[in-house]
Each structure stands twice: as C-alpha cells, then as structure tokens.
C-alpha positions, 0 to 999 in steps of 0.5 A: 909140319905145323907152324906157329906165327906169333904177331906181337904178344897175344896172338899165335896162328897156327898154320901149315905150309904145303906144296907150292902151285905150279909156278913156285908161288907158297901155299899155306892151309889155315885150319876155319876156326882159326879165321873165326872171330874171338869170342863170336856169337854162334847162336844155333850156328851148325859146325857146317855152317860156320864152316861154310860161312868162313869158306865163303869170306875166304873166297873173298879174299882168294882161299879155297877149300881144302880138299884132304883128308890128312887135314879136314876143315882146312882153307888154303891160300896162295900167299907169302908167310907175312901176309897170312895175319892180314888175310886172318884179319880181314876174314875175321872182319868179314865174318864178324860183321856178316858181310857175306 
C-alpha cells in the first residue's frame, strides 16, 4: 500500500510500508527518484547510473537496495515513519553535493 507523508505545504513523499524485520523494527521502501534532489542536473547519466549514485548515498545512512519484482528501483530503510523525511533530506544533500 502506497502512503503519502506531507511535510509542510510543499513536499509530499510517497513510500510503502513493508513487513517488519525479525526484531519487529518497521521498514519502509522509497523509490530512488524520490531521493534525488529537486531539479538536479543529471547530464548524460543513465537511469542505471543515477540509481547507483542514490544507492551509494543511501548505504551511508542505512538504506539498502530493495530486491523485489513488484517494486523496482526501491530502497528500504529500517526506521520509524517520523524519521523518513530527515533521511530523505540527508540523502538528497549527499547526492546534490556529489560527495559519493
């Protein structure tokens, strides 16, 4: 089920709640395009290269590639719902600054 998280009036983030891990911690999947900075200049980068760049930034903050037929391009986070906007902002900053 797709959920929408609204932060303020201008930003809406789509995510999917998936089964909790073995310890009961909640897990959420976010599409990699959500994690790219708004209006980013991708130049001649392919979708695959953009995905790898976002995966590399997400790995630094605990995100992992989500391997599933039903959800291509997903990144899974073990976090509570209130932490997702902060994680997304930090990944966007890493990708935007090209520190990866």
